[in-house]
Backbone as a printed PyTorch tensor [residue, N CA C, xyz], in Angstrom:
tensor([[[  1.1850,  -1.1050,   0.0370],
         [  0.2120,  -0.0210,  -0.1720],
         [  0.8350,   1.1950,  -0.2470]],

        [[  0.3740,   2.2400,  -1.0220],
         [  0.9860,   3.5430,  -0.9170],
         [  0.6760,   4.4350,  -0.1970]],

        [[  1.6060,   5.4690,   0.1640],
         [  0.9480,   6.6550,   1.0190],
         [  0.3580,   7.9200,   0.2180]],

        [[  0.6080,   7.3230,  -1.0200],
         [  0.3640,   8.5510,  -2.1630],
         [ -1.3110,   8.2430,  -2.5230]],

        [[ -2.0600,   9.8130,  -2.1760],
         [ -3.3020,   9.6740,  -2.5890],
         [ -3.5510,  11.2540,  -3.0350]],

        [[ -4.3490,  11.5210,  -3.5550],
         [ -4.9890,  12.6690,  -4.2660],
         [ -6.2220,  13.1700,  -3.5770]],

        [[ -6.5000,  14.2550,  -2.9620],
         [ -7.6500,  15.0730,  -2.4630],
         [ -8.1720,  15.8400,  -3.5240]],

        [[ -9.5230,  15.4190,  -3.7770],
         [-10.3830,  16.1010,  -4.5320],
         [-11.2800,  16.9680,  -4.3590]],

        [[-11.4670,  18.1980,  -4.0210],
         [-12.0610,  19.3200,  -3.4240],
         [-13.0860,  19.5390,  -4.8060]],

        [[-14.3850,  18.9500,  -4.8070],
         [-15.4180,  19.2690,  -5.9310],
         [-16.7930,  19.0750,  -5.2470]],

        [[-17.7010,  20.0790,  -5.5260],
         [-18.7880,  19.8340,  -4.9730],
         [-19.9590,  19.3390,  -6.1630]],

        [[-19.4020,  19.3280,  -7.3670],
         [-20.4720,  19.2380,  -8.1800],
         [-20.2720,  17.6850,  -8.5600]],

        [[-21.1730,  16.9260,  -8.5470],
         [-21.5850,  15.1490,  -8.6990],
         [-20.7690,  14.5970,  -9.8380]],

        [[-21.0860,  15.4910, -10.8650],
         [-20.6570,  15.3180, -12.2530],
         [-19.4870,  15.2750, -12.7200]],

        [[-18.6120,  16.3400, -12.4980],
         [-17.2830,  16.6330, -12.3700],
         [-16.9430,  15.8720, -11.3050]],

        [[-17.1970,  15.3120, -10.2840],
         [-16.2470,  14.5040,  -9.2750],
         [-16.2870,  12.8420, -10.2240]],

        [[-17.5720,  12.5760, -10.6390],
         [-17.4020,  11.4880, -11.1500],
         [-16.6970,  11.2110, -12.5350]],

        [[-16.8690,  12.3190, -13.1990],
         [-15.9020,  12.4460, -14.5050],
         [-14.3630,  12.2000, -13.8200]],

        [[-13.8260,  12.9390, -13.0770],
         [-12.6080,  12.7640, -12.6700],
         [-12.0650,  11.7230, -11.9830]],

        [[-12.8320,  11.2160, -11.4060],
         [-12.4310,   9.4210, -10.7900],
         [-12.5140,   8.9100, -12.1620]],

        [[-13.4160,   8.7910, -12.7580],
         [-13.3920,   8.0330, -14.0080],
         [-12.2000,   8.1360, -14.8730]],

        [[-11.7740,   9.2420, -15.0150],
         [-10.4610,   9.7270, -16.0350],
         [ -9.4650,   9.4020, -14.9050]],

        [[ -9.2680,   9.1610, -13.5900],
         [ -7.9320,   8.9380, -12.9760],
         [ -8.0220,   7.3420, -13.1460]],

        [[ -9.0400,   6.7040, -12.7350],
         [ -9.0610,   5.2880, -12.8760],
         [ -8.8800,   4.5530, -14.2330]],

        [[ -9.4600,   5.2910, -15.4250],
         [ -9.1770,   4.8630, -16.2880],
         [ -7.5350,   4.3080, -16.8180]],

        [[ -6.9510,   5.0870, -16.0810],
         [ -5.2940,   5.1770, -16.2040],
         [ -4.4960,   4.6000, -15.4900]],

        [[ -4.9950,   4.1850, -14.3540],
         [ -4.6160,   3.3820, -13.0040],
         [ -3.9300,   4.3900, -12.3430]],

        [[ -4.4600,   5.6130, -12.3520],
         [ -3.8750,   6.7150, -11.3250],
         [ -4.7160,   6.7470, -10.2460]],

        [[ -5.5390,   6.2030,  -9.9010],
         [ -6.4580,   6.2310,  -8.5540],
         [ -5.5970,   5.1020,  -7.6330]],

        [[ -4.4900,   5.6290,  -7.0560],
         [ -4.0690,   5.1280,  -5.9680],
         [ -5.0890,   4.8520,  -4.6370]],

        [[ -5.2540,   6.0070,  -4.1700],
         [ -6.7270,   6.5060,  -3.2500],
         [ -6.8060,   7.9670,  -4.1310]],

        [[ -8.2350,   7.8940,  -3.7170],
         [ -8.7690,   9.5520,  -4.0330],
         [ -9.5290,   9.6500,  -2.8520]],

        [[ -9.2490,  10.7970,  -2.3650],
         [-10.2970,  10.9760,  -1.0390],
         [-11.2170,  12.2290,  -1.4830]],

        [[-12.1550,  12.5970,  -1.6380],
         [-12.9950,  13.3090,  -1.9990],
         [-13.6460,  14.0940,  -0.8890]],

        [[-13.6610,  15.1260,  -0.7310],
         [-14.6140,  16.5840,  -0.0200],
         [-15.1790,  17.4760,  -0.8910]],

        [[-16.2910,  17.7230,  -0.4880],
         [-17.5110,  18.0400,  -1.2350],
         [-17.5520,  19.8490,  -0.6830]],

        [[-16.6620,  20.5210,  -0.1200],
         [-16.6960,  21.8990,   0.3540],
         [-15.4270,  22.4390,   0.7400]],

        [[-15.0820,  23.8990,   0.9500],
         [-14.2330,  24.2320,   1.5110],
         [-13.3630,  23.8370,   2.7650]],

        [[-14.6330,  23.9940,   3.5690],
         [-14.7080,  23.5040,   5.1530],
         [-14.1890,  22.6430,   4.9660]],

        [[-14.6270,  21.4650,   4.6180],
         [-14.4620,  20.1360,   4.6750],
         [-13.0410,  19.5640,   4.5310]],

        [[-12.6550,  20.5420,   3.2980],
         [-10.9600,  20.4020,   2.8760],
         [-10.0350,  20.6660,   3.8430]],

        [[-10.5270,  22.0510,   4.5760],
         [ -9.5470,  21.9290,   5.7000],
         [ -9.6770,  21.3500,   6.9970]],

        [[-11.2390,  21.0470,   7.3830],
         [-11.0820,  20.0670,   8.1020],
         [-10.4700,  18.7030,   8.2140]],

        [[-10.4410,  18.1450,   6.9030],
         [ -9.8420,  17.0610,   6.5620],
         [ -8.4160,  17.0110,   6.9180]],

        [[ -7.5830,  18.0450,   6.2770],
         [ -6.1730,  18.3910,   6.1480],
         [ -5.6800,  18.7770,   7.7350]],

        [[ -6.6010,  19.0870,   8.5270],
         [ -6.3980,  19.6690,   9.7440],
         [ -6.9060,  18.4010,  10.9090]],

        [[ -7.2080,  17.3650,  10.4010],
         [ -7.8450,  16.6530,  11.4650],
         [ -8.9870,  17.0620,  12.3570]],

        [[ -9.6590,  17.7760,  11.8720],
         [-10.8060,  18.3640,  12.8450],
         [-12.3150,  17.9810,  12.2320]],

        [[-13.1670,  18.4580,  13.0620],
         [-14.6860,  17.8900,  12.7300],
         [-14.9810,  16.4650,  12.8700]],

        [[-15.5820,  16.2280,  11.6710],
         [-15.4490,  14.7070,  11.2080],
         [-14.4130,  13.8800,  11.2970]],

        [[-13.2260,  14.6120,  10.8100],
         [-11.7550,  14.1410,  10.4080],
         [-11.2130,  14.0710,  11.9410]],

        [[-11.6700,  14.2340,  12.8990],
         [-10.8320,  14.6110,  14.2670],
         [-10.1420,  13.0160,  14.4560]],

        [[ -9.0190,  13.0730,  14.7530],
         [ -8.3720,  11.7360,  14.9130],
         [ -7.7830,  10.9560,  13.5780]],

        [[ -7.8730,  11.6810,  12.6810],
         [ -7.2890,  11.4920,  11.3110],
         [ -5.7400,  11.7100,  11.6090]],

        [[ -4.8550,  10.9210,  10.8420],
         [ -3.4390,  10.8030,  10.9720],
         [ -3.0950,  12.2670,   9.9670]],

        [[ -3.0980,  13.2300,  10.6800],
         [ -2.7750,  14.4270,   9.8260],
         [ -1.2790,  14.6260,   9.2010]],

        [[ -0.4000,  13.6700,   9.3730],
         [  0.9940,  13.7970,   9.3270],
         [  0.6880,  13.0920,   7.5870]],

        [[ -0.4420,  12.2850,   7.0830],
         [ -0.3070,  11.7200,   5.8500],
         [ -1.0790,  12.7840,   5.1160]],

        [[ -0.4610,  13.3640,   4.0850],
         [ -1.0190,  14.5320,   3.4920],
         [ -1.1450,  14.2050,   1.5660]],

        [[ -1.6120,  14.7290,   1.3510],
         [ -1.9400,  14.1910,  -0.4120],
         [ -0.8810,  14.3930,  -0.8770]],

        [[ -0.6840,  13.5850,  -2.1580],
         [  0.2630,  13.8800,  -3.1270],
         [  0.2760,  15.0790,  -4.0470]],

        [[ -1.3460,  15.3580,  -4.1520],
         [ -1.7950,  16.4960,  -4.6580],
         [ -2.9400,  16.6910,  -4.5390]],

        [[ -3.5040,  18.1750,  -4.3220],
         [ -5.1710,  18.6080,  -4.0100],
         [ -5.4360,  19.0140,  -5.7520]],

        [[ -6.5600,  18.5270,  -5.8050],
         [ -7.4060,  18.7560,  -7.1690],
         [ -8.3780,  19.6910,  -6.2960]],

        [[ -8.1550,  21.2990,  -6.7600],
         [ -9.2390,  22.2450,  -5.9040],
         [-10.3970,  22.9550,  -7.1280]],

        [[-11.6240,  22.8210,  -6.9980],
         [-12.2520,  23.4300,  -7.8070],
         [-12.3760,  24.8510,  -6.9380]],

        [[-12.7240,  25.8890,  -7.8490],
         [-12.9330,  27.2320,  -7.3770],
         [-13.9940,  27.4110,  -6.8780]],

        [[-15.2580,  27.4280,  -7.2290],
         [-16.6460,  27.6620,  -6.9390],
         [-17.2050,  26.5120,  -5.9870]],

        [[-16.8170,  26.4410,  -4.6440],
         [-17.5100,  25.8230,  -3.8770],
         [-18.0530,  26.6780,  -2.5840]],

        [[-18.9520,  25.6920,  -2.2620],
         [-19.8190,  25.9690,  -0.9710],
         [-19.1310,  26.4160,   0.4880]],

        [[-19.6770,  26.9360,   1.1580],
         [-19.0480,  27.3620,   2.8050],
         [-17.6550,  28.0430,   2.5180]],

        [[-16.7330,  27.9030,   1.5720],
         [-15.5920,  28.4600,   1.5990],
         [-15.0280,  28.0780,   0.4090]],

        [[-14.8960,  29.1220,  -0.5130],
         [-14.4750,  28.8680,  -1.9300],
         [-12.9740,  28.4680,  -1.7150]],

        [[-12.6740,  28.0100,  -2.9750],
         [-11.3680,  27.6760,  -3.6160],
         [-10.4830,  28.6680,  -3.0240]],

        [[-10.4480,  30.0690,  -3.5150],
         [ -9.4030,  30.8220,  -3.2120],
         [ -9.2480,  30.9440,  -1.3890]],

        [[-10.2710,  30.9690,  -0.6780],
         [-10.3130,  30.7070,   0.6590],
         [ -9.3770,  29.6310,   1.1770]],

        [[ -9.7400,  28.3370,   0.6270],
         [ -8.9500,  27.3370,   0.7230],
         [ -7.2780,  27.4900,   0.8210]],

        [[ -7.1490,  27.6980,  -0.8330],
         [ -5.8220,  27.9310,  -1.0330],
         [ -5.0770,  29.0740,   0.1050]],

        [[ -5.9300,  30.1590,   0.5170],
         [ -5.3000,  31.1010,   1.3780],
         [ -5.0300,  30.4100,   2.5790]],

        [[ -5.7840,  29.6570,   3.3020],
         [ -5.5930,  28.9170,   4.4110],
         [ -4.4990,  27.7390,   4.2400]],

        [[ -4.4420,  27.2500,   3.2340],
         [ -3.6530,  26.2890,   3.2100],
         [ -1.9830,  26.7050,   2.9060]],

        [[ -2.0320,  27.8500,   2.3440],
         [ -0.6190,  28.4370,   2.0650],
         [ -0.0680,  29.3060,   3.4340]],

        [[ -0.9380,  29.6720,   4.4470],
         [ -0.6910,  30.1290,   5.3510],
         [ -0.2690,  28.9170,   6.4890]],

        [[ -0.5000,  27.7290,   6.4590],
         [ -0.3130,  27.1270,   7.1400],
         [  1.1100,  26.0570,   6.9220]],

        [[  2.0160,  26.2020,   7.8420],
         [  3.5030,  25.6240,   7.8280],
         [  3.1690,  24.4280,   7.5230]],

        [[  2.2630,  23.5020,   7.8450],
         [  1.9820,  22.0380,   7.5550],
         [  1.9430,  21.7030,   5.7620]],

        [[  1.2150,  22.7170,   5.4010],
         [  0.5470,  22.5610,   4.3450],
         [  1.1030,  23.6490,   2.6450]],

        [[  1.6540,  24.4120,   3.7520],
         [  2.0330,  25.7160,   2.4180],
         [  2.8340,  25.1980,   1.1980]],

        [[  3.3900,  23.4280,   1.4180],
         [  4.3060,  23.0490,   0.1980],
         [  3.3430,  22.1170,  -0.7960]],

        [[  2.1760,  21.7880,  -0.3860],
         [  1.3980,  20.6400,  -0.6690],
         [  1.1340,  21.5720,  -2.5610]],

        [[  1.4690,  20.6150,  -2.9910],
         [  0.9600,  20.9400,  -4.6440],
         [ -0.4680,  21.0130,  -4.7990]],

        [[ -1.0640,  22.2440,  -5.0460],
         [ -2.3560,  22.5680,  -5.4610],
         [ -2.4820,  22.6510,  -6.8630]],

        [[ -3.3330,  22.0600,  -7.7060],
         [ -4.1490,  22.3740,  -8.9460],
         [ -5.4120,  22.7160,  -8.6050]],

        [[ -5.8070,  23.8070,  -9.3950],
         [ -6.8440,  24.5150,  -9.3880],
         [ -7.6990,  23.9120, -10.3470]],

        [[ -8.5150,  23.0550, -10.5390],
         [ -9.2340,  22.6760, -11.7330],
         [-10.5650,  22.9900, -11.5160]],

        [[-10.9650,  23.8700, -12.3170],
         [-12.3300,  24.6490, -12.3200],
         [-12.7330,  24.8550, -13.6290]],

        [[-14.1170,  25.4400, -13.8990],
         [-14.8620,  25.7550, -14.8920],
         [-14.4770,  27.1520, -15.2160]],

        [[-13.9320,  27.8820, -14.4470],
         [-13.5670,  29.3610, -14.8870],
         [-12.5370,  29.5350, -15.4440]],

        [[-12.9180,  30.6610, -16.5460],
         [-11.5340,  30.9770, -17.2860],
         [-11.3530,  32.7780, -17.1190]],

        [[-11.8550,  33.2460, -16.0390],
         [-11.7460,  34.5180, -15.7420],
         [-10.5130,  34.6410, -15.2460]],

        [[ -9.8180,  35.6410, -16.0420],
         [ -8.4620,  36.0280, -15.7000],
         [ -8.0070,  36.4080, -14.3040]],

        [[ -9.1840,  37.0500, -13.6660],
         [ -9.2890,  37.4340, -12.2910],
         [ -9.1120,  36.4180, -11.2920]],

        [[ -9.7520,  35.1360, -11.5740],
         [ -9.4610,  33.6820, -10.8370],
         [ -8.0580,  33.5070, -11.0060]],

        [[ -7.6730,  33.1850, -12.2910],
         [ -6.2330,  32.7710, -12.9170],
         [ -5.2580,  33.4230, -11.9640]],

        [[ -5.2350,  34.7610, -11.9570],
         [ -4.5070,  35.7720, -11.0960],
         [ -4.2990,  35.3360,  -9.8650]],

        [[ -5.7240,  35.6370,  -9.0720],
         [ -5.8700,  35.0450,  -7.7880],
         [ -5.2320,  33.7970,  -7.2770]],

        [[ -5.2630,  32.8050,  -8.0990],
         [ -4.9430,  31.3210,  -7.7180],
         [ -3.6430,  31.2870,  -7.9770]],

        [[ -2.7060,  31.8640,  -8.9500],
         [ -1.3990,  32.0980,  -8.9570],
         [ -0.9070,  32.4240,  -7.6580]],

        [[ -1.5310,  33.9030,  -7.2660],
         [ -0.5840,  34.9740,  -6.4260],
         [ -1.1340,  34.5110,  -4.8830]],

        [[ -2.1620,  33.6580,  -4.3550],
         [ -2.3510,  32.5110,  -3.5060],
         [ -1.3680,  31.4730,  -3.2040]],

        [[ -0.7100,  31.1830,  -4.2520],
         [ -0.0160,  30.0430,  -4.1420],
         [ -0.1670,  28.5170,  -4.8270]],

        [[ -1.5210,  28.6030,  -6.0390],
         [ -1.4620,  27.5600,  -6.7310],
         [ -0.5160,  26.9580,  -7.6320]],

        [[ -0.2620,  25.8750,  -7.7890],
         [  0.9760,  25.1900,  -8.5130],
         [  0.4330,  25.1240, -10.1250]],

        [[ -0.7780,  24.9580, -10.3170],
         [ -1.0580,  24.9400, -11.9390],
         [ -2.5570,  25.5340, -11.6230]],

        [[ -2.8590,  26.2030, -12.7360],
         [ -4.6930,  26.1750, -13.0790],
         [ -4.7860,  25.4340, -14.2860]],

        [[ -6.0710,  24.7180, -14.3660],
         [ -6.3990,  24.0300, -15.4620],
         [ -8.0110,  24.2420, -15.3300]],

        [[ -8.3540,  24.7350, -16.5550],
         [ -9.7770,  24.9260, -16.8670],
         [-10.4840,  23.5370, -17.2400]],

        [[-11.6750,  23.1610, -16.7240],
         [-12.4210,  22.1480, -17.0120],
         [-12.7960,  21.8680, -18.3920]],

        [[-12.2950,  21.0300, -19.3130],
         [-13.1230,  21.1090, -20.7780],
         [-14.5090,  20.6500, -20.2860]],

        [[-15.3900,  21.1850, -21.2160],
         [-16.6970,  20.8050, -21.2770],
         [-17.1600,  19.5370, -22.0660]],

        [[-16.0910,  19.4010, -22.9560],
         [-16.3990,  17.8190, -23.8780],
         [-16.0460,  16.9130, -23.0520]],

        [[-16.3900,  15.6200, -22.9910],
         [-16.2310,  14.4890, -22.0410],
         [-14.6210,  14.0560, -22.4390]],

        [[-14.4630,  13.7290, -23.8960],
         [-13.1070,  13.1720, -23.9050],
         [-12.1420,  14.0000, -23.6030]],

        [[-12.2670,  15.5850, -23.8850],
         [-11.1040,  16.2950, -23.2830],
         [-11.0200,  16.4920, -21.7920]],

        [[-12.4460,  16.5820, -21.5460],
         [-12.2690,  16.4800, -19.8100],
         [-11.2550,  15.1030, -19.2780]],

        [[-11.9310,  14.0640, -19.9130],
         [-10.8290,  12.7130, -19.3140],
         [ -9.7610,  12.9750, -19.5630]],

        [[ -9.2930,  13.4840, -20.5420],
         [ -7.7910,  13.5650, -21.2510],
         [ -6.9240,  14.5760, -20.6170]],

        [[ -7.7750,  15.4950, -20.2240],
         [ -7.1770,  16.5050, -19.3670],
         [ -6.6030,  15.9970, -17.7380]],

        [[ -7.6770,  15.6460, -17.2160],
         [ -7.6470,  15.0790, -15.9780],
         [ -6.4240,  13.5260, -15.9210]],

        [[ -6.5160,  12.8440, -17.0530],
         [ -5.5450,  12.2670, -16.7370],
         [ -4.0760,  12.6680, -16.9420]],

        [[ -3.8000,  13.8700, -18.0410],
         [ -2.6380,  13.6830, -18.0230],
         [ -2.3180,  14.9650, -16.7460]],

        [[ -2.9210,  15.3130, -16.1090],
         [ -2.8230,  16.0360, -14.5080],
         [ -2.3860,  14.8150, -13.6980]],

        [[ -3.2630,  13.8770, -13.4610],
         [ -2.5560,  12.7830, -12.8350],
         [ -1.1600,  11.9180, -13.0110]],

        [[ -1.2160,  11.9170, -14.3380],
         [  0.2660,  11.2300, -14.7340],
         [  1.3650,  12.2790, -14.1720]],

        [[  1.1840,  13.4930, -14.6030],
         [  2.3570,  14.1800, -14.2130],
         [  2.5040,  14.5860, -12.8090]],

        [[  1.2180,  14.5300, -11.6790],
         [  1.5800,  14.8880, -10.3610],
         [  1.8950,  13.8570,  -9.6720]],

        [[  1.3800,  12.7170, -10.2840],
         [  1.5370,  11.5250,  -9.3710],
         [  2.7230,  10.6660,  -9.8230]],

        [[  3.1300,  10.7110, -11.2980],
         [  4.5200,   9.6380, -11.7830],
         [  5.7100,  11.0640, -11.7150]],

        [[  5.3590,  11.8590, -12.5340],
         [  6.5080,  12.9570, -13.2020],
         [  7.0170,  13.6150, -12.2160]],

        [[  6.2220,  14.3330, -11.3930],
         [  6.5830,  15.4140, -10.6360],
         [  7.1430,  14.9960,  -8.9920]],

        [[  8.4790,  15.7050,  -8.9160],
         [  8.9570,  15.0160,  -7.5830],
         [  8.5320,  16.4420,  -6.4470]],

        [[  7.9350,  15.7900,  -5.4260],
         [  7.5590,  16.6790,  -4.6260],
         [  8.5340,  17.1340,  -3.4980]],

        [[  7.8910,  18.1950,  -2.7460],
         [  9.3890,  18.6070,  -1.8570],
         [  9.3850,  17.8950,  -0.5950]],

        [[ 10.8220,  17.5030,  -0.2930],
         [ 11.0070,  16.4800,   1.0310],
         [  9.9830,  16.9150,   2.0680]],

        [[  9.4690,  16.1410,   2.6200],
         [  8.7160,  16.4430,   3.7680],
         [  9.6890,  16.9410,   4.8110]],

        [[  9.0480,  17.9100,   5.6510],
         [ 10.0270,  18.5360,   6.6270],
         [  9.0320,  18.2590,   8.0410]],

        [[  9.9230,  18.4640,   9.0680],
         [  9.0350,  18.0040,  10.3660],
         [  8.8290,  19.6150,  10.9190]],

        [[  7.8340,  20.0620,  11.1270],
         [  7.5470,  21.2710,  11.9230],
         [  7.9060,  21.3130,  13.1620]],

        [[  8.7750,  22.0980,  13.8740],
         [  8.9450,  22.2020,  15.1550],
         [  7.9070,  22.7110,  15.5970]],

        [[  7.5720,  22.6410,  17.1290],
         [  6.3150,  23.5700,  17.6040],
         [  6.9790,  24.5090,  18.8000]],

        [[  8.5240,  24.5500,  18.2520],
         [  9.2460,  25.4980,  19.6120],
         [  9.5900,  26.7600,  18.7730]]])
């Protein structure tokens, strides 16, 4: 069993299903954990709320983050994750339907590693997500894990 996994932050059930299908199609789905809003994403990573007691030292290999989320939007999630010493180096790919320049700029300014617009056409969506999975799980070398001192 590998410790590598993807955290998918997606509130749209159709996009969630397509993303999971795309990753599994190429055997990239070592493990995929899905959370459906920004608050749940933060709670998962911090081991709070319904995720209290979760081993928070086990971080995702990559986070696929939608921007248009309930409770706390994707930019709010990015802001919180980059402000936390434990999660500031996590690879985060914004995977969204927005093509607005303001969203692209805000995402990069807040520390996104990549910005990918979700293609509308099924085949293009599957290909885009498959390519993301290949790159982030197989080719990219993440930063070495550091132990955060509490003093």
